[in-house]
N, C-alpha and C positions, 0 to 999 in steps of 0.2 A: 113316844118318840117317832113312830112311824107316821102318825097323823100329822105331826109338825112338819116332817120332811115332805109329805105329800102336799100339804098346804103351801110350803115354800116353793115347791116345784111348780104348782099351779100358778101361784102369784108371780113367780119369775117368768113363766111362759106368757102370762097375760100382760106383763109389763114389757115384754119384748126383750127379755134378758138373753144375751148371746150364749149363756152357759146352760140355759134350760134344756133338759133332755139329753145333752151330750156329755155332761159331767155330773154323774149322780153323787159324787163326793163333794160338790161345791155348790153353794147356793148364794146368789148375789145379795139376798136379803139377810142371811145369817152370817155371811162372810167367814165361813169355816174354811181354813186353809187346807190345801192338799198339794200333792206332788204328782206331776206327770212324768212317768218313766217309760221309755220305749221298751216294749216286750220283745222286740225282734233284735235289738242291738244293746246289750248290757253296757257297752263302753260309752254310750251317749250320756252326757250329763243330764241330771234330772232338772226339770223346769218346775219351779216352786211358785204356787199361787198363795199369797199371804193373806192375812186377815183384813188388811186395809185396801185390798184391790190391786196391789202391785204384783207383777209377774217377774220373777228374777231367776237368773242362772249365774252361777259362779264357775268359771272355767279354771280348774286347778292344774296348771302345767301346760306345756306346749302340746302334748298328745291330746289332752281334753279339748283344747282350743281347735286343733286340726280336725278332730273327729266331729266336733260341733258344726264347724263351717262346711265340712265335706257333706254332712247330712243335709244341710240347708241347700247346698248346690245340687245334690241328688234329688231332693224333694221338688225342686223347680223343673227338673227335666221331664220330657215326654214319657220316658220309660220308668218313672218313679213308682215304687210300690205303695200300697195303701199305708203301710207303716211310715214310710218316708214322707208321704204327704201329710199324715197326721202330725208327725214331729214338726214339720214346717209350719203347720197351722198353729201349733202351740208356740213355736219360736217367734212367730210374727206378733204374738201378744206380749212379748217380753218388754218390760218397762225399765228394768235395771240389769245391766250387764257388767260383771266384774271379772277381770283377768289380771291378777296382781302377781308380780315377781315370777313370771313364767318364761322369760327368755324370748318373748314374741318379738319378731323383727318387722313384721308387717301385718296389716289388717286387710283381709280380702274384701273385694267390692261387694260381696254378698251381704255385708253389714247393712246395706240399704233395704234389705228385706225386713229389718227390724224397725219398721216405721213408727211404732209406738214407744220406742226407746226414749226415756227421759234422763236416765243417769248412766254414764259410761265411765268405768274406772279401769284404766290401763296403766296405772303407775308401776314404776320399777320394772320396766321391760327394756327392750332394745330398739324401740321404734325410732325411725328417722323421718318418717313422713306419714301422712294419713291418706287414705284413698279419697279421690274426689267425691265419691258417693256420700261421704260423711256430711257434706253440705246439704244433702237431701233429707236428713233426719230432722225434720221440722219441729219435732216435739222435744228435742234434746235440750234440757235445762242445765245440766251439770256434766262437766267432763274433767277428769283428772288424768293428766299426762305427765305428772311429776316423775323425775328420775328416769327419763328415757334418753335418747341420743339425738334429739332435734337440734339442728344448728341454726335454723331459721324458724320464726314463729309460723305455725301451720295456718295458711290462708283459709283453709276450710273452716277453721274455728271462728274466724272473724265474720263469716257469712251467716252463721246460725243466728236467726232472729230471736228464738226463744231462749237462748243461752243466758243464764243468770250468773252461773258460777263456773269458772274454769281455773285449773291449776296447771302450770307448766314449769314450775320451779325445778331447780337441780337438773337442768339440761345443759347442753353445750352451746346455748344461744350466744352468738357474738354480740348482736344488738337485738334485743327482744322485739323491736319495732320493725325490723327489716321486712318481714313477711307482710305486715300490714301496709307499710309504705309501698312495697312493690305491687300489692293488690290494688291499692287506690290509684296508682298510675295507669293500670290496665283497664279500669272501669270506663 
């Protein structure tokens, strides 16, 4: 077993794998899943690396949501600790972000730090708008905003070029095309 791990580590290093050397529990060739958990702050949600290469985090509740984005904000600052910078480094690799039925009323601009985000699920919250930065998430393929409090279609969603799937049903939309029509007028 040890020989296989050493072989994988060397092969990963030679192939330019971003994980080689810094994550002994994960090998890009073997795709063994692991979980990154901050050692300095037990309240932070774990970041899961799965067997197919996705990096995901599920934020259960408003407190988990707030703690997660506060740690990202702190990790970006000049006075960030090593633990905060490490957590931010892992958070920037997130491809799937879920925060369902948590009473979230707004998403902070720090979401733009998650540039590898492909799937975003914020259904059954209390969102009324998206931050402008969402339009900078160029890899976002799927977004679920069902069951929130949007009364106009979020323009930020219509800008996303990689978006293949989006759900925004069960909202307070008066005319689902209002946001899109307003956006096209300003172009």
